C-alpha positions as CSV (number, residue, x, y, z in Angstrom):
1,K,0.1,0.2,-0.1
2,N,2.8,2.2,0.9
3,I,5.6,1.1,-1.6
4,Y,5.4,1.6,-5.5
5,A,7.4,-0.2,-7.5
6,N,8.5,-1.6,-11.1
7,T,7.0,-5.2,-11.2
8,I,10.5,-7.0,-12.1
9,L,10.3,-10.4,-14.4
10,F,12.0,-13.2,-14.4
11,D,12.4,-16.4,-16.8
12,D,11.5,-20.2,-16.3
13,D,15.1,-20.6,-15.0
14,G,14.5,-17.6,-12.5
15,E,16.5,-15.6,-14.5
16,Y,16.3,-11.8,-14.2
17,A,13.9,-10.9,-17.5
18,G,13.4,-7.2,-17.3
19,F,10.9,-5.3,-15.6
20,D,6.6,-4.4,-16.8
21,S,6.8,-1.8,-18.9
22,D,3.0,-1.1,-18.8
23,E,3.8,-0.3,-15.0
24,P,3.6,4.1,-15.0
25,T,6.8,4.1,-13.3
26,S,8.5,2.0,-15.7
27,A,8.0,5.3,-18.0
28,D,10.5,8.3,-18.0
29,Q,8.6,11.3,-15.7
30,G,6.9,8.2,-14.4
31,K,7.6,8.4,-11.0
32,P,7.6,12.7,-10.6
33,K,4.2,12.4,-11.6
34,A,3.3,9.0,-9.5
35,L,5.1,11.1,-6.5
36,G,3.0,14.1,-7.2
37,Q,-0.3,12.2,-6.9
38,I,0.7,10.1,-4.0
39,K,2.1,13.5,-1.8
40,E,-1.6,15.2,-3.4
41,A,-3.3,13.0,-2.1
42,G,-1.9,12.1,0.7
43,G,-1.3,15.1,2.2
44,Y,1.9,14.8,2.6
45,E,4.6,18.0,3.2
46,T,7.2,16.3,3.0
47,M,8.2,12.8,0.5
48,I,11.6,11.6,0.2
49,M,12.6,9.5,-3.4
50,V,14.7,6.1,-2.4
51,G,16.0,4.3,-5.7
52,D,19.4,3.2,-7.9
53,G,18.8,4.8,-11.1
54,A,18.5,7.6,-13.4
55,T,15.0,8.1,-13.4
56,D,14.9,7.5,-9.6
57,A,16.6,10.4,-9.5
58,Q,13.9,12.5,-11.3
59,A,11.2,12.4,-8.6
60,K,12.9,14.9,-7.0
61,P,10.6,17.0,-7.3
62,P,7.7,16.6,-6.3
63,A,10.0,14.7,-3.6
64,D,11.5,17.2,-1.2
65,A,15.3,14.8,-0.9
66,F,16.6,11.8,-3.4
67,I,18.4,9.1,-1.0
68,G,20.3,7.4,-3.9
69,Y,21.0,3.3,-3.4
70,G,24.2,1.8,-4.6
71,G,24.0,-1.5,-2.6
72,V,23.6,-4.3,-5.0
73,V,25.7,-1.6,-8.1
74,R,26.9,2.0,-8.0
75,R,26.2,4.6,-10.8
76,D,27.7,7.2,-10.5
77,A,25.3,9.2,-11.9
78,V,22.8,8.5,-9.3
79,A,25.6,9.3,-6.6
80,A,25.8,12.5,-8.1
81,K,22.1,13.3,-7.8
82,A,21.5,12.3,-4.3
83,D,21.2,14.3,-1.5
84,W,22.6,10.9,0.2
85,F,24.4,8.2,-0.9
86,V,23.8,4.8,0.5
87,T,25.3,1.6,0.2
88,D,23.0,-0.4,3.0
89,F,19.2,-0.2,4.5
90,E,20.5,0.7,8.0
91,T,22.2,4.5,7.1
92,M,18.9,4.7,4.7
93,I,16.5,4.2,7.5
94,D,18.5,6.3,9.7
95,I,18.6,9.1,7.3
96,A,14.9,8.9,6.7
97,S,14.0,9.0,10.5
98,K,16.3,11.9,11.4
99,E,14.4,13.6,8.4
100,K,10.9,12.8,9.8
101,S,12.0,14.2,12.9
102,K,12.6,17.6,11.8
């Protein structure tokens, strides 16, 4: 209910086969549009986007901040656009918790 993500597809052998291109968040500028709708519908004042790719970084704005995640693969373009760049979930949770308490 509170997480919006692309659907990842796997082949019969369990290997990565891409993602569902029909998902609105998979399209260029789809994530900013989705976040804008979520922010407006929920009346949220602050929203943080977390992601590991360039289309995730596009979501700021409407997100107020972007946490780049490099725990699987480091992408320099993502790190450059991130307000914070993390490689583990504990650090990400710590950042989000501190922002929430402001």
